[in-house]
KENUTI-488409 format. One record per residue (C-alpha): residue in three letters; x, y, z; residue number from 0. Coordinates in nm, 3 decimals, padded with zeros to 5 digits. Example, Ala and Ser with C-alpha at 12.3 -4.5 7.8 and 13.67 -1.06 7.14 Angstrom:
<recs>
{residuo: ALA&c1: 01.230&c2: -00.450&c3: 00.780&num: 0} .
{residuo: SER&c1: 01.367&c2: -00.106&c3: 00.714&num: 1} .
</recs>
This chain:
<recs>
{residuo: MET&c1: -02.391&c2: 03.834&c3: -02.419&num: 0} .
{residuo: ASN&c1: -02.316&c2: 03.680&c3: -02.077&num: 1} .
{residuo: VAL&c1: -02.088&c2: 03.386&c3: -02.076&num: 2} .
{residuo: LYS&c1: -01.963&c2: 03.159&c3: -01.790&num: 3} .
{residuo: ARG&c1: -01.666&c2: 02.928&c3: -01.766&num: 4} .
{residuo: VAL&c1: -01.817&c2: 02.579&c3: -01.708&num: 5} .
{residuo: PHE&c1: -01.726&c2: 02.209&c3: -01.682&num: 6} .
{residuo: ILE&c1: -01.885&c2: 01.868&c3: -01.626&num: 7} .
{residuo: ALA&c1: -01.735&c2: 01.656&c3: -01.349&num: 8} .
{residuo: VAL&c1: -01.766&c2: 01.392&c3: -01.081&num: 9} .
{residuo: LYS&c1: -01.741&c2: 01.511&c3: -00.721&num: 10} .
{residuo: ILE&c1: -01.474&c2: 01.335&c3: -00.507&num: 11} .
{residuo: GLU&c1: -01.517&c2: 01.321&c3: -00.132&num: 12} .
{residuo: PRO&c1: -01.189&c2: 01.351&c3: 00.061&num: 13} .
{residuo: TYR&c1: -01.110&c2: 01.033&c3: 00.228&num: 14} .
{residuo: SER&c1: -00.887&c2: 00.993&c3: 00.542&num: 15} .
{residuo: ALA&c1: -00.574&c2: 00.837&c3: 00.369&num: 16} .
{residuo: LEU&c1: -00.582&c2: 01.110&c3: 00.100&num: 17} .
{residuo: GLN&c1: -00.618&c2: 01.371&c3: 00.365&num: 18} .
{residuo: GLU&c1: -00.320&c2: 01.239&c3: 00.553&num: 19} .
{residuo: ALA&c1: -00.096&c2: 01.204&c3: 00.262&num: 20} .
{residuo: LEU&c1: -00.185&c2: 01.545&c3: 00.144&num: 21} .
{residuo: ARG&c1: -00.105&c2: 01.683&c3: 00.490&num: 22} .
{residuo: GLN&c1: 00.242&c2: 01.534&c3: 00.478&num: 23} .
{residuo: LEU&c1: 00.293&c2: 01.638&c3: 00.126&num: 24} .
{residuo: LYS&c1: 00.191&c2: 02.005&c3: 00.207&num: 25} .
{residuo: GLU&c1: 00.431&c2: 02.012&c3: 00.490&num: 26} .
{residuo: ALA&c1: 00.719&c2: 01.879&c3: 00.282&num: 27} .
{residuo: LEU&c1: 00.651&c2: 02.124&c3: -00.001&num: 28} .
{residuo: ARG&c1: 00.548&c2: 02.417&c3: 00.231&num: 29} .
{residuo: ASN&c1: 00.811&c2: 02.655&c3: 00.083&num: 30} .
{residuo: GLU&c1: 00.719&c2: 02.600&c3: -00.285&num: 31} .
{residuo: GLY&c1: 00.432&c2: 02.847&c3: -00.309&num: 32} .
{residuo: ILE&c1: 00.178&c2: 02.576&c3: -00.426&num: 33} .
{residuo: ARG&c1: -00.189&c2: 02.681&c3: -00.434&num: 34} .
{residuo: TRP&c1: -00.366&c2: 02.367&c3: -00.295&num: 35} .
{residuo: VAL&c1: -00.718&c2: 02.285&c3: -00.386&num: 36} .
{residuo: ALA&c1: -00.966&c2: 02.306&c3: -00.101&num: 37} .
{residuo: PRO&c1: -01.084&c2: 01.940&c3: -00.028&num: 38} .
{residuo: ASP&c1: -01.458&c2: 02.049&c3: -00.062&num: 39} .
{residuo: LEU&c1: -01.363&c2: 02.142&c3: -00.441&num: 40} .
{residuo: PHE&c1: -01.219&c2: 01.788&c3: -00.526&num: 41} .
{residuo: HIS&c1: -01.353&c2: 01.657&c3: -00.862&num: 42} .
{residuo: VAL&c1: -01.247&c2: 01.466&c3: -01.165&num: 43} .
{residuo: THR&c1: -01.342&c2: 01.655&c3: -01.479&num: 44} .
{residuo: LEU&c1: -01.522&c2: 01.474&c3: -01.740&num: 45} .
{residuo: ARG&c1: -01.546&c2: 01.763&c3: -01.987&num: 46} .
{residuo: PHE&c1: -01.427&c2: 02.129&c3: -01.979&num: 47} .
{residuo: LEU&c1: -01.655&c2: 02.337&c3: -02.196&num: 48} .
{residuo: GLY&c1: -01.466&c2: 02.677&c3: -02.146&num: 49} .
{residuo: SER&c1: -01.674&c2: 02.995&c3: -02.162&num: 50} .
{residuo: ILE&c1: -02.018&c2: 02.958&c3: -02.307&num: 51} .
{residuo: SER&c1: -02.332&c2: 03.170&c3: -02.319&num: 52} .
{residuo: ASP&c1: -02.628&c2: 03.129&c3: -02.076&num: 53} .
{residuo: GLU&c1: -02.836&c2: 02.993&c3: -02.354&num: 54} .
{residuo: LYS&c1: -02.580&c2: 02.733&c3: -02.423&num: 55} .
{residuo: ILE&c1: -02.572&c2: 02.653&c3: -02.046&num: 56} .
{residuo: GLU&c1: -02.937&c2: 02.570&c3: -02.059&num: 57} .
{residuo: VAL&c1: -02.891&c2: 02.350&c3: -02.360&num: 58} .
{residuo: VAL&c1: -02.612&c2: 02.155&c3: -02.169&num: 59} .
{residuo: LYS&c1: -02.841&c2: 02.120&c3: -01.864&num: 60} .
{residuo: SER&c1: -03.103&c2: 01.963&c3: -02.083&num: 61} .
{residuo: LEU&c1: -02.857&c2: 01.748&c3: -02.253&num: 62} .
{residuo: LEU&c1: -02.721&c2: 01.613&c3: -01.914&num: 63} .
{residuo: ALA&c1: -03.069&c2: 01.540&c3: -01.793&num: 64} .
{residuo: ASP&c1: -03.123&c2: 01.309&c3: -02.084&num: 65} .
{residuo: PHE&c1: -02.774&c2: 01.178&c3: -02.081&num: 66} .
{residuo: VAL&c1: -02.796&c2: 01.020&c3: -01.742&num: 67} .
{residuo: LEU&c1: -03.120&c2: 00.835&c3: -01.810&num: 68} .
{residuo: ASP&c1: -02.942&c2: 00.531&c3: -01.948&num: 69} .
{residuo: LYS&c1: -02.609&c2: 00.568&c3: -01.757&num: 70} .
{residuo: GLN&c1: -02.549&c2: 00.339&c3: -01.466&num: 71} .
{residuo: ALA&c1: -02.362&c2: 00.441&c3: -01.151&num: 72} .
{residuo: PHE&c1: -02.003&c2: 00.311&c3: -01.138&num: 73} .
{residuo: SER&c1: -01.678&c2: 00.307&c3: -00.964&num: 74} .
{residuo: PHE&c1: -01.319&c2: 00.367&c3: -01.035&num: 75} .
{residuo: LYS&c1: -00.991&c2: 00.362&c3: -00.833&num: 76} .
{residuo: MET&c1: -00.762&c2: 00.635&c3: -00.728&num: 77} .
{residuo: LYS&c1: -00.399&c2: 00.582&c3: -00.660&num: 78} .
{residuo: GLY&c1: -00.061&c2: 00.767&c3: -00.603&num: 79} .
{residuo: PHE&c1: 00.030&c2: 01.131&c3: -00.687&num: 80} .
{residuo: GLY&c1: 00.195&c2: 01.267&c3: -00.999&num: 81} .
{residuo: PHE&c1: 00.222&c2: 01.607&c3: -01.176&num: 82} .
{residuo: PHE&c1: 00.178&c2: 01.767&c3: -01.505&num: 83} .
{residuo: SER&c1: 00.425&c2: 01.995&c3: -01.660&num: 84} .
{residuo: HIS&c1: 00.383&c2: 02.303&c3: -01.867&num: 85} .
{residuo: LYS&c1: 00.665&c2: 02.427&c3: -02.083&num: 86} .
{residuo: GLY&c1: 00.899&c2: 02.188&c3: -01.903&num: 87} .
{residuo: SER&c1: 00.810&c2: 02.296&c3: -01.552&num: 88} .
{residuo: PRO&c1: 00.589&c2: 02.105&c3: -01.305&num: 89} .
{residuo: SER&c1: 00.255&c2: 02.303&c3: -01.281&num: 90} .
{residuo: VAL&c1: -00.012&c2: 02.070&c3: -01.141&num: 91} .
{residuo: ILE&c1: -00.009&c2: 01.813&c3: -00.881&num: 92} .
{residuo: PHE&c1: -00.288&c2: 01.541&c3: -00.898&num: 93} .
{residuo: GLN&c1: -00.389&c2: 01.215&c3: -00.786&num: 94} .
{residuo: GLN&c1: -00.385&c2: 00.939&c3: -01.050&num: 95} .
{residuo: VAL&c1: -00.697&c2: 00.769&c3: -01.173&num: 96} .
{residuo: GLU&c1: -00.673&c2: 00.392&c3: -01.217&num: 97} .
{residuo: SER&c1: -00.915&c2: 00.182&c3: -01.397&num: 98} .
{residuo: ALA&c1: -01.059&c2: 00.493&c3: -01.584&num: 99} .
{residuo: LYS&c1: -01.261&c2: 00.294&c3: -01.862&num: 100} .
{residuo: SER&c1: -01.597&c2: 00.425&c3: -01.732&num: 101} .
{residuo: LEU&c1: -01.477&c2: 00.791&c3: -01.697&num: 102} .
{residuo: THR&c1: -01.310&c2: 00.791&c3: -02.042&num: 103} .
{residuo: SER&c1: -01.620&c2: 00.630&c3: -02.197&num: 104} .
{residuo: LEU&c1: -01.843&c2: 00.892&c3: -02.041&num: 105} .
{residuo: SER&c1: -01.617&c2: 01.172&c3: -02.120&num: 106} .
{residuo: GLN&c1: -01.599&c2: 01.059&c3: -02.501&num: 107} .
{residuo: GLU&c1: -01.987&c2: 01.019&c3: -02.531&num: 108} .
{residuo: LEU&c1: -02.027&c2: 01.360&c3: -02.372&num: 109} .
{residuo: LYS&c1: -01.787&c2: 01.512&c3: -02.624&num: 110} .
{residuo: VAL&c1: -01.974&c2: 01.375&c3: -02.902&num: 111} .
{residuo: ARG&c1: -02.332&c2: 01.467&c3: -02.780&num: 112} .
{residuo: LEU&c1: -02.198&c2: 01.818&c3: -02.689&num: 113} .
{residuo: LYS&c1: -02.043&c2: 01.869&c3: -03.042&num: 114} .
{residuo: ALA&c1: -02.365&c2: 01.775&c3: -03.214&num: 115} .
{residuo: LEU&c1: -02.527&c2: 02.057&c3: -03.009&num: 116} .
{residuo: GLY&c1: -02.253&c2: 02.308&c3: -03.134&num: 117} .
{residuo: VAL&c1: -02.061&c2: 02.284&c3: -02.782&num: 118} .
{residuo: THR&c1: -01.692&c2: 02.222&c3: -02.822&num: 119} .
{residuo: THR&c1: -01.485&c2: 02.088&c3: -02.555&num: 120} .
{residuo: SER&c1: -01.135&c2: 02.027&c3: -02.477&num: 121} .
{residuo: GLU&c1: -00.972&c2: 01.745&c3: -02.694&num: 122} .
{residuo: LYS&c1: -00.744&c2: 01.555&c3: -02.477&num: 123} .
{residuo: TYR&c1: -00.875&c2: 01.363&c3: -02.175&num: 124} .
{residuo: THR&c1: -00.654&c2: 01.242&c3: -01.889&num: 125} .
{residuo: PRO&c1: -00.872&c2: 01.169&c3: -01.576&num: 126} .
{residuo: HIS&c1: -00.708&c2: 01.299&c3: -01.264&num: 127} .
{residuo: LEU&c1: -00.792&c2: 01.484&c3: -00.933&num: 128} .
{residuo: THR&c1: -00.607&c2: 01.810&c3: -00.920&num: 129} .
{residuo: LEU&c1: -00.473&c2: 01.860&c3: -00.575&num: 130} .
{residuo: GLY&c1: -00.255&c2: 02.183&c3: -00.629&num: 131} .
{residuo: ARG&c1: -00.104&c2: 02.432&c3: -00.876&num: 132} .
{residuo: MET&c1: 00.217&c2: 02.609&c3: -00.889&num: 133} .
{residuo: LYS&c1: 00.390&c2: 02.865&c3: -01.128&num: 134} .
{residuo: LYS&c1: 00.760&c2: 02.835&c3: -01.033&num: 135} .
{residuo: LEU&c1: 00.933&c2: 02.597&c3: -00.809&num: 136} .
{residuo: LYS&c1: 01.226&c2: 02.703&c3: -00.581&num: 137} .
{residuo: ASP&c1: 01.377&c2: 02.352&c3: -00.594&num: 138} .
{residuo: ARG&c1: 01.248&c2: 02.139&c3: -00.881&num: 139} .
{residuo: GLN&c1: 01.475&c2: 01.841&c3: -00.789&num: 140} .
{residuo: ALA&c1: 01.349&c2: 01.824&c3: -00.415&num: 141} .
{residuo: PHE&c1: 00.985&c2: 01.873&c3: -00.562&num: 142} .
{residuo: GLN&c1: 01.036&c2: 01.580&c3: -00.792&num: 143} .
{residuo: LYS&c1: 01.207&c2: 01.351&c3: -00.536&num: 144} .
{residuo: GLU&c1: 00.927&c2: 01.424&c3: -00.286&num: 145} .
{residuo: LEU&c1: 00.646&c2: 01.359&c3: -00.514&num: 146} .
{residuo: ALA&c1: 00.820&c2: 01.031&c3: -00.614&num: 147} .
{residuo: ASN&c1: 00.765&c2: 00.923&c3: -00.258&num: 148} .
{residuo: TRP&c1: 00.390&c2: 00.955&c3: -00.315&num: 149} .
{residuo: ALA&c1: 00.364&c2: 00.785&c3: -00.667&num: 150} .
{residuo: GLU&c1: 00.227&c2: 00.457&c3: -00.500&num: 151} .
{residuo: LEU&c1: -00.064&c2: 00.492&c3: -00.256&num: 152} .
{residuo: PRO&c1: -00.299&c2: 00.217&c3: -00.176&num: 153} .
{residuo: GLU&c1: -00.571&c2: 00.206&c3: -00.432&num: 154} .
{residuo: ARG&c1: -00.904&c2: 00.347&c3: -00.324&num: 155} .
{residuo: ALA&c1: -01.231&c2: 00.290&c3: -00.492&num: 156} .
{residuo: VAL&c1: -01.459&c2: 00.578&c3: -00.560&num: 157} .
{residuo: ASP&c1: -01.819&c2: 00.535&c3: -00.613&num: 158} .
{residuo: VAL&c1: -01.987&c2: 00.760&c3: -00.875&num: 159} .
{residuo: SER&c1: -02.365&c2: 00.810&c3: -00.845&num: 160} .
{residuo: GLU&c1: -02.412&c2: 01.152&c3: -01.024&num: 161} .
{residuo: ILE&c1: -02.255&c2: 01.390&c3: -01.263&num: 162} .
{residuo: ARG&c1: -02.219&c2: 01.762&c3: -01.179&num: 163} .
{residuo: PHE&c1: -02.233&c2: 02.073&c3: -01.385&num: 164} .
{residuo: TYR&c1: -02.017&c2: 02.359&c3: -01.259&num: 165} .
{residuo: GLU&c1: -01.935&c2: 02.718&c3: -01.324&num: 166} .
{residuo: SER&c1: -01.587&c2: 02.826&c3: -01.249&num: 167} .
{residuo: GLU&c1: -01.485&c2: 03.156&c3: -01.162&num: 168} .
{residuo: LEU&c1: -01.105&c2: 03.244&c3: -01.172&num: 169} .
{residuo: THR&c1: -01.025&c2: 03.477&c3: -00.881&num: 170} .
{residuo: SER&c1: -00.682&c2: 03.586&c3: -00.748&num: 171} .
{residuo: SER&c1: -00.718&c2: 03.353&c3: -00.470&num: 172} .
{residuo: GLY&c1: -00.806&c2: 03.051&c3: -00.692&num: 173} .
{residuo: SER&c1: -01.105&c2: 02.912&c3: -00.844&num: 174} .
{residuo: VAL&c1: -01.467&c2: 02.953&c3: -00.714&num: 175} .
{residuo: TYR&c1: -01.700&c2: 02.681&c3: -00.820&num: 176} .
{residuo: ARG&c1: -02.087&c2: 02.724&c3: -00.834&num: 177} .
{residuo: LEU&c1: -02.288&c2: 02.407&c3: -00.883&num: 178} .
{residuo: LEU&c1: -02.536&c2: 02.450&c3: -01.191&num: 179} .
{residuo: GLY&c1: -02.681&c2: 02.106&c3: -01.174&num: 180} .
{residuo: ARG&c1: -02.666&c2: 01.753&c3: -01.030&num: 181} .
{residuo: TYR&c1: -02.757&c2: 01.448&c3: -01.237&num: 182} .
{residuo: LEU&c1: -02.825&c2: 01.122&c3: -01.087&num: 183} .
{residuo: LEU&c1: -02.689&c2: 00.812&c3: -01.262&num: 184} .
{residuo: GLN&c1: -02.910&c2: 00.502&c3: -01.268&num: 185} .
{residuo: ASP&c1: -02.887&c2: 00.239&c3: -00.978&num: 186} .
{residuo: PRO&c1: -02.733&c2: -00.080&c3: -01.140&num: 187} .
{residuo: ALA&c1: -02.947&c2: -00.270&c3: -00.901&num: 188} .
{residuo: GLY&c1: -03.243&c2: -00.099&c3: -01.066&num: 189} .
{residuo: ASP&c1: -03.368&c2: 00.070&c3: -00.756&num: 190} .
{residuo: ASN&c1: -03.367&c2: 00.431&c3: -00.901&num: 191} .
</recs>
């Protein structure tokens, strides 16, 4: 049986203020061995499905096509940088999502609908934009101090007009994403 590692997300277009802040952060942390996410891969995950069969992928595609029929386009806000830890050590640098009610609601409804079709997903949902990953820091204090400088960035509104379905292949040089489907949300003005 052929399986693929897949997730459902909203694409984030890199904007100039984010790119400039990231450029400065990368320079400040250049010696930390961080694997930075390429800007063309920026996204906020709605649901990570893990490894599923090609048959289930077709079921998910059908579900997403139906799912968006009564979902309107929306926006949310991005703000400063933060990090997640794994076993007490920083492991992921991310940009925070503010005003995430629409994302959280979509994620929860997707979880319920997927479960009804026998597709289980990750339990916990913390909307964020992953910027980089690291295994081990050379100077944890310096890292935390530098990231604290970026905890507050001007808020930026992000418009969401579609949901995307991706395959994620893990390689030695990082993740490679393949677009499996794009699903347009409805125009709130009724122009769709």
